[in-house]
N, C-alpha and C positions, 0 to 999 in steps of 0.2 A: 323429377323433372318432367312430369305431366302435368304439375300444378305451372311450372314456367310456361310449358309449351301453352295452355289454356290463356295463359297472360300476354303470351304474344299473337296469338289467335285473336282475342277481345280487341289488341289494340290495333290489327292492321284489316277489321272489320270494315271500319268505315270508311278506310282509304279503298278498299277493294269496292266496297259498294259507287264511291265517288267516280272513282274508274272506269264501272262499268256504265254508269251512267253519262261519263261523258263519250266513251264511245259509240252508246247506243243515240246520243244526241248527233254527233260526228257520221254516221252511218245514216241517218233520216236527214240530213242536210238542216238541220236547226229548224223542224219545223216552227211554222207561223213567225220567224223571223228573218226568211232568205226576202221576203217582199217586204217593201216599206215606200210611202209616199214621199214624192218630191224628187230632186234629182241628186245622181250619185256627191257625195260628201268628197272631194279631191282637194289634196295639198300636196305640192311639191314643195321642196326644200333645196335649193341650188348649195352642195357642200363644197364644191371647187369649182374654179373656171382655169382653164388649158389654153395659151393663147399660141398656135403655131403658125407656120408658113401658111396664108390663105385657107384658114381652120379656127374656128372655135370650139372648145371642145366641155361640156357640163357635166360636171358629176352630180346627178338628180338622186332624191330619196322621197319615197314617198312616205310622206306623215299621215296620210289620212288612213280610212277604213275601207275605203274602196281601191280596187285595181286603178289603174290611170295608162290610159293611151295616147301617146301624142299623136296628133293629124297634121300639124302645122308649123312653122316655125318662123318668125318674124326677127328681123335684124334693123332698128331703124325704121319699123313701119316698112319694110320690103320683105317679104316672102323670100328666104332662101333654103337652097335643098340640104336635108340633113339624115343622117344614119343613126338608128341607135342599136346600143347592145343589146336590149332585151327587147322586144315587142310590146309585152305587157310589164309594168311594173307593180307586183303587188304590194301588200301593206308590208313597212317597213323595208322592202326590198329598194335596191339602187340601180343604175344603169349610167351607161355614158351617152351623152346626146354629140355627136361631132356635126357641126355645121359648117358647110363649104361658104367662105365669105372672106372677099378681100380686103379685111380690116385695115387701117394706117395705121402708124406708129403713133402714139399719143393723143389721138382722138378719142371719144368718150361715147357708147355706145349703150343703147336700150336691148334687150333681148327679151322676146314676146313666145312663151312657150303655148301652143294651143291646145289643149286636150280633144277629143273624140266627143266630148257632151257638149263641147262651145265655152269651156272655162278657158281663163287664160292667168299664167305665169309669168309677172315682171322679172326681170333680173338687170340691175343697172352694173356695166362695166365705167368706171368712172373716168381711167386712163388704160388705153390697150397699150400693153407692154408686154413682147414675146416672153413666154414664160422659160425658162432657162432649163436644161437637160439636170434634173439631181445628181445623174451618177457623174457628172465633170465637176464637180466642188465638194468632193467629199473631205479633200484638205480645207479648203476653204473654210469649212463650218466647222471643223475641227481648231483653225487659227482662231474664228469670230470666237467659238466657245472659249479656246483661254484667256483672247482679250477680254472678254464682259465677263466672266465665270471665274478661273483659275487664277490669273495675275492679281485683280484687284483683290480678291480674298486674301492673297497671298500679302499683298503691300499690306493690307489693314490689321493682319496678324502680326505686324512689326513693333505696332504697339507694346507687345509685351513686357519686353525690358522697362519700360516706362510706367506700366501697370504695377510691377513689382517695386515701385521704389515710391509709389504713393502712399498716405496713410490708410490706416483701415477704413477709415468713416468714406472716403473717397471710393474705397470698393463696391461698399452697398451701393451708392450714387451710380457707379459706374453698372453694376449689374443690374439697376432700377433703368439705366438708358440701353441697356440691353435687352428689356422686357419691352421698352417704348420700340425700340428697332423693329423687334420682331412682332409686336402687336400691329404694326404699319404694314408688316410683308404680309401678313395675314389678312388685313382689309383688302388690302391691292390684289391679293390672290383671289379671295373671294367675289370680289367685283368684276375682275377679269372673268373668271370661271362662268359667272351670270351673263357675263356681256356673250361669250361664245357660245352658250348654249343657248339665247334667244337668237344668236345670229345666224346660228349652223345647226346645233346639236337638240335643237327640238323635238325631232323626230326619233332619237333614241332617249327622247328624257333627259335634255342636258341638265338642267337644274338639278333632278335627282339624281346623276353623275356627282354633280359635285357634292353633293350630302353625304353619298355612298363614301367618295372618297376619303371625306373628311372625317367620317365615323369610322371607317376602316384602319387609316392611318394613325388615327388618335388611339384604336386600340391596340394595335400593331407595336407601335412605339412604348405605350404602355406594358406591354408585356415583355418587350427587349430593356425596357429599362429595369422590372423587376428581375430579371434573369441577369443581367449584370451588376444588380446589387449583391446578387447571390454567389457571384466569382469572386475567388481572392484577386487581389492587387489592383482591383478597379477602386481609384480613391474616385471619393465624391468629388472634386473639383475635373476630374477628368471624364469622368462619366458622364457631367451636366455638358462638357465641351464637345461631347461627340454627340449627346444627344443635339445641342444646338446645331452642329455639323450635319446631321439628317436632316432635320428640318429646313435650314437653309436649302440642302441639298435637293430634296425634292420642289422647293420653291424655285430653285433653278433651272431644275430640269424644265419645270413648266416654260420659265421665261426663253428658257433657249429652244424649247419647241415653237414658241409665239416667233423667235427670230426667225428660226428656219423657214417656219411656212411664211413668212411674209416677203422672204427674199426668194423662195419659189415662185411664188407667184409675181415678183418684179414689183412689189409694193415698199419694200426697203431700200434706202438710199444708205449705205454702207459708207459713210463719211467719217472723216477725223470726228467730227462733233458729237457724232450719236457716238460713237465707242469710247470717247473720252467721258462723255454724259452716263453710259453704263458702268465704267471703270469707277468714278468716283461714287457714284450711287452703291454699287457693290464693293467698295471698300470698307463701308461701316459694317458688312457683316464679318470683315475679320477679326473687328473690335470684338464685335460679339462672342464670337468662336472662344478669345484667347482670356476673357474675361474671367470664365470660371476658375482657370488653371493659375491666375495669376500669383495665389498666396502659395503654390506648390511646385516642386520641381520636376519638370516634364521634358523627356528625352526629344531631342529634334527630331528623332523619327517618328513620333507620335504627333510631333505638329505638323509634319506635310502630310500625315496619312489625314489629320483633321482637315486641313487645307484641301487635301483631293476630294475629301466626300463631298463638303460644301459645295466647291467648285467644278468638279468636275463632269457632272449631270447636264452642267449647260453645254457640253461637247455632244454628249449624248441626244439631249433635247433638240439641239440645232440640226445634228443628222437626220432623227425623226421624223421634224419638221419639215426638211426640205425634200426627206423621200417621198412623204405621204401628206395631206393636208385632210385630218378627220378631225372635225370638231367634238365630235364625242370623247376621244381621248386625250385631246387639250382639257375639256372639261372636268376629266376625272385626276388627270395629273394635276392640275391647279386645283383639286378639290382634297387630294394628298396632302398637298402643301399647306393647306389651310389646318389640317386636322392634325399637324405631324407638329407645325408650330404653335398651335394651340395645346398641347402636350409639353411640349416643352416650356412655354410661358410657366406650367402649372409647377413645373420640377424648381425652375428658378426662383419663383416667388418667396421660399422662406428665406434667400440669402439675401434679402432686403429689410428684411426686420433689423430694428433697432435695439438697443439695450434694453428698451420697456417691452420688445416684444409687438410694437406697433409695426403694421404694414405701410399705411399710407401717411407718412410722417414727408416732414418736407422737403428732404433730400429726395426720398424717393419717386415723390410726386413731381417732383422738379426734373430728376432725371429720366421719368416715364415719358412726360410730355415734350422735353427735349428730344429724346430720340424719336419719336414721331413725327416730330419738326423737321430733324434732322434727314430722315428720310424721304419726308414729302418737299421739301426744297431740293434734295440732290434728283428726285425722281422728276422733277420738271424738265431738267436737263436731258432726260432721254424721251 
């Protein structure tokens, strides 16, 4: 017991020294570092714009090392009255800036935030549209998520009877097609995540959040796959289909978040063309889900469950996006989709090997490229 106690003491000793040094550094107010040459480093990021009757409200975050205080606000080069929720914005802190301004629907505006040190942060509103109240369209977001997530996936799963009647060689090609579909979803989610990170989540390390989400999803899904492998009754085909559904579901969660956010700020035209484009694009996801179970019997309840796992998160994402626009959350969710899909692709890879054990044979190469081109082509409709 004494030997074990001594081991813990030796292990905790460096941590205690570090903690004492940090406390002393904080008490002394960072000797030698409090004063520096040059003006303060100020960097504000506008995360959300809310347009109300006669007002413009901005949610801003301080991405710089120094606190920021706003002195004046100008809209289209004219000074305007404003109020702030916080008198000073500390590092990584956020505040609401409410500007009194009689904006006109459909017009473009440029808002300039002038700091107390003379710095200027410009924010553009390309088209001014009244921001809807998110509490008033919970049902609409659920319906939209059903249109673009649940229904298209269910339609795509109707290919299962056809898959069960094609030759075995076709199944390998269709599994390669599934890998191509998922690969494009991963690429699309990664690009969108980086775009969100650069646009508004940089203050909280948006690009890093995409990476953290991807790694976390990959590791968690690997653990789930190993746990499912040890459970009796979990056949290989159904296990792969479930993993595919989870990966697609995480992607649709990020997609729904983007749709809800765009609608909340009035930037989404909910026309029939847009809904049809999403439906066609996501129908191919249903094919990816049922391909692994094409050679085994699967109960209707399991198929319904797979469809809900893949398409249902689009509804949740639409709700979250409509209720709050948080670029950091969007970047994290898109990263989760990337990691989950990468892990699913790894699990599907052995199923495309031919009789000679080759992975990249003509049928698999054709299937992968066809899947990616199909997702690219249908994505143009959205």
